[in-house]
FIMARVO-80433 format. One record per residue: residue number from 1; residue in one letter; chain; x, y negated, z of N, C-alpha, C in turn. Coordinates in pm, whole numbers. Layout:
BEGIN
+-----+--------+--------+--------+--------+--------+--------+--------+--------+--------+--------+--------+
! num ! residu ! chaine !   n_xx !   n_yy !   n_zz !  ca_xx !  ca_yy !  ca_zz !   c_xx !   c_yy !   c_zz !
+-----+--------+--------+--------+--------+--------+--------+--------+--------+--------+--------+--------+
! NUM !      A !      A !      X !      Y !      Z !      X !      Y !      Z !      X !      Y !      Z !
...
+-----+--------+--------+--------+--------+--------+--------+--------+--------+--------+--------+--------+
This chain:
BEGIN
+-----+--------+--------+--------+--------+--------+--------+--------+--------+--------+--------+--------+
! num ! residu ! chaine !   n_xx !   n_yy !   n_zz !  ca_xx !  ca_yy !  ca_zz !   c_xx !   c_yy !   c_zz !
+-----+--------+--------+--------+--------+--------+--------+--------+--------+--------+--------+--------+
!   1 !      M !      A !     85 !    117 !      0 !      0 !      0 !      0 !     88 !   -122 !      0 !
!   2 !      G !      A !    116 !   -188 !    -88 !    197 !   -309 !    -90 !    151 !   -397 !   -204 !
!   3 !      V !      A !    224 !   -497 !   -228 !    192 !   -588 !   -336 !    246 !   -532 !   -466 !
!   4 !      Q !      A !    162 !   -530 !   -567 !    204 !   -484 !   -698 !    195 !   -600 !   -797 !
!   5 !      L !      A !    300 !   -623 !   -871 !    300 !   -728 !   -971 !    278 !   -667 !  -1107 !
!   6 !      K !      A !    190 !   -730 !  -1183 !    163 !   -684 !  -1318 !    178 !   -800 !  -1414 !
!   7 !      T !      A !    224 !   -774 !  -1534 !    233 !   -877 !  -1636 !     92 !   -914 !  -1681 !
!   8 !      A !      A !     66 !  -1044 !  -1687 !    -67 !  -1092 !  -1725 !    -62 !  -1152 !  -1865 !
!   9 !      D !      A !   -169 !  -1132 !  -1938 !   -185 !  -1192 !  -2070 !   -252 !  -1327 !  -2050 !
!  10 !      I !      A !   -179 !  -1436 !  -2072 !   -232 !  -1569 !  -2045 !   -352 !  -1602 !  -2133 !
!  11 !      T !      A !   -361 !  -1548 !  -2253 !   -477 !  -1576 !  -2337 !   -602 !  -1513 !  -2279 !
!  12 !      A !      A !   -588 !  -1400 !  -2212 !   -703 !  -1338 !  -2149 !   -749 !  -1418 !  -2028 !
!  13 !      I !      A !   -655 !  -1476 !  -1958 !   -690 !  -1554 !  -1840 !   -764 !  -1681 !  -1878 !
!  14 !      K !      A !   -727 !  -1742 !  -1991 !   -788 !  -1867 !  -2031 !   -916 !  -1849 !  -2113 !
!  15 !      C !      A !   -972 !  -1731 !  -2115 !  -1095 !  -1706 !  -2189 !  -1213 !  -1705 !  -2093 !
!  16 !      N !      A !  -1329 !  -1747 !  -2145 !  -1448 !  -1743 !  -2063 !  -1512 !  -1604 !  -2071 !
!  17 !      A !      A !  -1629 !  -1587 !  -2015 !  -1694 !  -1455 !  -2009 !  -1724 !  -1399 !  -2147 !
!  18 !      N !      A !  -1743 !  -1485 !  -2248 !  -1773 !  -1439 !  -2384 !  -1647 !  -1408 !  -2465 !
!  19 !      G !      A !  -1532 !  -1425 !  -2404 !  -1408 !  -1398 !  -2475 !  -1356 !  -1515 !  -2555 !
!  20 !      H !      A !  -1423 !  -1631 !  -2546 !  -1377 !  -1749 !  -2617 !  -1289 !  -1832 !  -2526 !
!  21 !      R !      A !  -1195 !  -1900 !  -2585 !  -1108 !  -1988 !  -2504 !  -1192 !  -2099 !  -2443 !
!  22 !      S !      A !  -1171 !  -2124 !  -2318 !  -1243 !  -2229 !  -2248 !  -1190 !  -2364 !  -2293 !
!  23 !      A !      A !  -1280 !  -2451 !  -2333 !  -1240 !  -2583 !  -2380 !  -1234 !  -2682 !  -2264 !
!  24 !      Q !      A !  -1131 !  -2761 !  -2261 !  -1122 !  -2867 !  -2163 !  -1210 !  -2982 !  -2213 !
!  25 !      P !      A !  -1271 !  -3056 !  -2121 !  -1350 !  -3170 !  -2166 !  -1262 !  -3272 !  -2238 !
!  26 !      R !      A !  -1314 !  -3332 !  -2338 !  -1240 !  -3434 !  -2413 !  -1305 !  -3569 !  -2385 !
!  27 !      Y !      A !  -1232 !  -3654 !  -2320 !  -1282 !  -3786 !  -2288 !  -1237 !  -3884 !  -2394 !
!  28 !      K !      A !  -1325 !  -3979 !  -2427 !  -1296 !  -4079 !  -2528 !  -1298 !  -4217 !  -2464 !
!  29 !      N !      A !  -1240 !  -4312 !  -2532 !  -1245 !  -4449 !  -2482 !  -1388 !  -4496 !  -2463 !
!  30 !      S !      A !  -1479 !  -4447 !  -2545 !  -1619 !  -4488 !  -2533 !  -1683 !  -4439 !  -2402 !
!  31 !      D !      A !  -1618 !  -4346 !  -2332 !  -1668 !  -4299 !  -2203 !  -1637 !  -4398 !  -2091 !
!  32 !      L !      A !  -1545 !  -4490 !  -2115 !  -1509 !  -4588 !  -2012 !  -1620 !  -4691 !  -1996 !
!  33 !      P !      A !  -1647 !  -4732 !  -1875 !  -1754 !  -4830 !  -1850 !  -1702 !  -4974 !  -1866 !
!  34 !      L !      A !  -1667 !  -5009 !  -1985 !  -1611 !  -5141 !  -2011 !  -1723 !  -5239 !  -2041 !
!  35 !      K !      A !  -1713 !  -5359 !  -1985 !  -1817 !  -5460 !  -2004 !  -1803 !  -5528 !  -2140 !
!  36 !      N !      A !  -1683 !  -5561 !  -2179 !  -1656 !  -5620 !  -2309 !  -1565 !  -5520 !  -2380 !
!  37 !      S !      A !  -1623 !  -5436 !  -2461 !  -1549 !  -5320 !  -2512 !  -1422 !  -5356 !  -2588 !
!  38 !      S !      A !  -1422 !  -5458 !  -2670 !  -1300 !  -5487 !  -2746 !  -1191 !  -5546 !  -2657 !
!  39 !      R !      A !  -1224 !  -5646 !  -2574 !  -1124 !  -5707 !  -2487 !  -1078 !  -5609 !  -2379 !
!  40 !      D !      A !  -1174 !  -5542 !  -2314 !  -1140 !  -5451 !  -2204 !  -1068 !  -5326 !  -2252 !
!  41 !      L !      A !  -1100 !  -5280 !  -2370 !  -1030 !  -5163 !  -2425 !   -883 !  -5196 !  -2449 !
!  42 !      E !      A !   -856 !  -5317 !  -2494 !   -718 !  -5360 !  -2512 !   -645 !  -5363 !  -2377 !
!  43 !      T !      A !   -712 !  -5413 !  -2274 !   -653 !  -5415 !  -2140 !   -629 !  -5274 !  -2090 !
!  44 !      W !      A !   -725 !  -5184 !  -2113 !   -710 !  -5043 !  -2073 !   -586 !  -4983 !  -2138 !
!  45 !      R !      A !   -573 !  -5005 !  -2269 !   -461 !  -4946 !  -2343 !   -326 !  -5009 !  -2310 !
!  46 !      E !      A !   -324 !  -5140 !  -2290 !   -197 !  -5210 !  -2275 !   -153 !  -5228 !  -2130 !
!  47 !      A !      A !   -244 !  -5208 !  -2033 !   -205 !  -5232 !  -1894 !   -233 !  -5113 !  -1803 !
!  48 !      V !      A !   -354 !  -5060 !  -1807 !   -391 !  -4953 !  -1713 !   -322 !  -4821 !  -1750 !
!  49 !      L !      A !   -339 !  -4777 !  -1873 !   -278 !  -4649 !  -1915 !   -126 !  -4649 !  -1902 !
!  50 !      P !      A !    -56 !  -4753 !  -1946 !     90 !  -4751 !  -1928 !    132 !  -4741 !  -1781 !
!  51 !      H !      A !     56 !  -4803 !  -1693 !     89 !  -4793 !  -1550 !     82 !  -4646 !  -1504 !
!  52 !      I !      A !    -25 !  -4577 !  -1545 !    -43 !  -4437 !  -1507 !     65 !  -4350 !  -1573 !
!  53 !      L !      A !     93 !  -4375 !  -1700 !    192 !  -4295 !  -1773 !    333 !  -4318 !  -1720 !
!  54 !      D !      A !    365 !  -4442 !  -1684 !    496 !  -4469 !  -1624 !    513 !  -4389 !  -1495 !
!  55 !      W !      A !    409 !  -4388 !  -1414 !    413 !  -4312 !  -1288 !    430 !  -4162 !  -1318 !
!  56 !      A !      A !    349 !  -4111 !  -1412 !    355 !  -3968 !  -1444 !    494 !  -3930 !  -1496 !
!  57 !      G !      A !    556 !  -4020 !  -1573 !    689 !  -3994 !  -1627 !    797 !  -3988 !  -1521 !
!  58 !      S !      A !    769 !  -4042 !  -1404 !    867 !  -4039 !  -1297 !    859 !  -3913 !  -1212 !
!  59 !      L !      A !    758 !  -3832 !  -1236 !    737 !  -3711 !  -1156 !    819 !  -3594 !  -1209 !
!  60 !      E !      A !    847 !  -3500 !  -1121 !    918 !  -3379 !  -1162 !    832 !  -3295 !  -1256 !
!  61 !      E !      A !    701 !  -3294 !  -1232 !    605 !  -3220 !  -1315 !    505 !  -3318 !  -1377 !
!  62 !      P !      A !    541 !  -3392 !  -1481 !    454 !  -3496 !  -1535 !    329 !  -3443 !  -1606 !
!  63 !      F !      A !    327 !  -3316 !  -1639 !    211 !  -3262 !  -1710 !    110 !  -3196 !  -1618 !
!  64 !      S !      A !    128 !  -3213 !  -1489 !     30 !  -3158 !  -1394 !    -19 !  -3268 !  -1299 !
!  65 !      I !      A !    -37 !  -3389 !  -1353 !    -75 !  -3500 !  -1267 !   -216 !  -3487 !  -1211 !
!  66 !      S !      A !   -303 !  -3410 !  -1277 !   -442 !  -3400 !  -1229 !   -450 !  -3336 !  -1091 !
!  67 !      T !      A !   -346 !  -3267 !  -1049 !   -346 !  -3206 !   -916 !   -259 !  -3283 !   -817 !
!  68 !      H !      A !   -201 !  -3392 !   -860 !   -112 !  -3470 !   -772 !   -194 !  -3546 !   -668 !
!  69 !      P !      A !   -154 !  -3542 !   -542 !   -232 !  -3607 !   -436 !   -237 !  -3760 !   -446 !
!  70 !      D !      A !   -145 !  -3822 !   -520 !   -144 !  -3968 !   -532 !   -221 !  -4021 !   -653 !
!  71 !      L !      A !   -270 !  -3932 !   -738 !   -334 !  -3976 !   -862 !   -454 !  -4066 !   -838 !
!  72 !      E !      A !   -541 !  -4027 !   -750 !   -664 !  -4105 !   -726 !   -630 !  -4248 !   -684 !
!  73 !      E !      A !   -539 !  -4263 !   -590 !   -501 !  -4398 !   -544 !   -433 !  -4476 !   -655 !
!  74 !      L !      A !   -353 !  -4410 !   -736 !   -286 !  -4478 !   -846 !   -386 !  -4530 !   -948 !
!  75 !      I !      A !   -484 !  -4449 !   -983 !   -585 !  -4492 !  -1079 !   -662 !  -4611 !  -1022 !
!  76 !      K !      A !   -700 !  -4602 !   -897 !   -774 !  -4711 !   -833 !   -690 !  -4839 !   -835 !
!  77 !      Y !      A !   -564 !  -4828 !   -799 !   -476 !  -4945 !   -798 !   -463 !  -5005 !   -939 !
!  78 !      A !      A !   -434 !  -4921 !  -1038 !   -415 !  -4970 !  -1175 !   -542 !  -5033 !  -1229 !
!  79 !      W !      A !   -657 !  -4972 !  -1200 !   -785 !  -5026 !  -1246 !   -813 !  -5159 !  -1178 !
!  80 !      D !      A !   -796 !  -5164 !  -1047 !   -826 !  -5286 !   -970 !   -733 !  -5401 !  -1009 !
!  81 !      E !      A !   -613 !  -5372 !  -1053 !   -521 !  -5477 !  -1096 !   -574 !  -5549 !  -1220 !
!  82 !      E !      A !   -645 !  -5478 !  -1305 !   -689 !  -5535 !  -1433 !   -838 !  -5567 !  -1439 !
!  83 !      F !      A !   -918 !  -5496 !  -1362 !  -1063 !  -5515 !  -1366 !  -1114 !  -5544 !  -1225 !
!  84 !      P !      A !  -1225 !  -5615 !  -1215 !  -1282 !  -5641 !  -1081 !  -1318 !  -5510 !  -1011 !
!  85 !      A !      A !  -1307 !  -5511 !   -878 !  -1342 !  -5391 !   -800 !  -1490 !  -5359 !   -821 !
!  86 !      D !      A !  -1518 !  -5237 !   -856 !  -1655 !  -5192 !   -880 !  -1658 !  -5042 !   -854 !
!  87 !      D !      A !  -1725 !  -5000 !   -748 !  -1726 !  -4858 !   -711 !  -1782 !  -4770 !   -821 !
!  88 !      A !      A !  -1882 !  -4818 !   -893 !  -1941 !  -4736 !  -1000 !  -1840 !  -4713 !  -1111 !
!  89 !      V !      A !  -1766 !  -4816 !  -1147 !  -1665 !  -4803 !  -1251 !  -1553 !  -4712 !  -1204 !
!  90 !      Y !      A !  -1508 !  -4730 !  -1082 !  -1403 !  -4645 !  -1026 !  -1446 !  -4498 !  -1030 !
!  91 !      Y !      A !  -1570 !  -4470 !   -997 !  -1620 !  -4334 !   -998 !  -1611 !  -4275 !  -1138 !
!  92 !      V !      A !  -1651 !  -4349 !  -1238 !  -1649 !  -4300 !  -1375 !  -1506 !  -4276 !  -1421 !
!  93 !      V !      A !  -1414 !  -4363 !  -1383 !  -1275 !  -4349 !  -1427 !  -1206 !  -4233 !  -1357 !
!  94 !      C !      A !  -1228 !  -4215 !  -1227 !  -1157 !  -4113 !  -1150 !  -1224 !  -3977 !  -1150 !
!  95 !      Y !      A !  -1354 !  -3970 !  -1155 !  -1425 !  -3845 !  -1138 !  -1379 !  -3734 !  -1233 !
!  96 !      P !      A !  -1355 !  -3761 !  -1362 !  -1312 !  -3651 !  -1450 !  -1185 !  -3582 !  -1405 !
!  97 !      F !      A !  -1095 !  -3654 !  -1338 !   -970 !  -3594 !  -1293 !   -991 !  -3498 !  -1176 !
!  98 !      F !      A !  -1095 !  -3521 !  -1098 !  -1111 !  -3446 !   -974 !  -1226 !  -3348 !   -979 !
!  99 !      N !      A !  -1304 !  -3345 !  -1084 !  -1414 !  -3250 !  -1095 !  -1366 !  -3131 !  -1176 !
! 100 !      H !      A !  -1313 !  -3030 !  -1108 !  -1258 !  -2912 !  -1176 !  -1351 !  -2792 !  -1168 !
! 101 !      S !      A !  -1480 !  -2816 !  -1149 !  -1571 !  -2702 !  -1135 !  -1622 !  -2655 !  -1269 !
+-----+--------+--------+--------+--------+--------+--------+--------+--------+--------+--------+--------+
């Protein structure tokens, strides 16, 4: 009775019950709750996203930021720096990162 290690097929693990690969949600800029879409989208692209990407680039594991404990605070900080504080907007921006169900 001990621990047994077996080689796993990663494609089998990433399949849903029907045998199809599980798709990750794809978020678009149009999902952002921007009040003035052209002006605010430019701010999102030129100020908020670079702040998040600069931070992610400084991490040892930059491609696993969705599980990083500081991500939520970083998004809130970057958003609040460029847009007025609004809990509803913050929820829409942060929720996709933390809803893994």
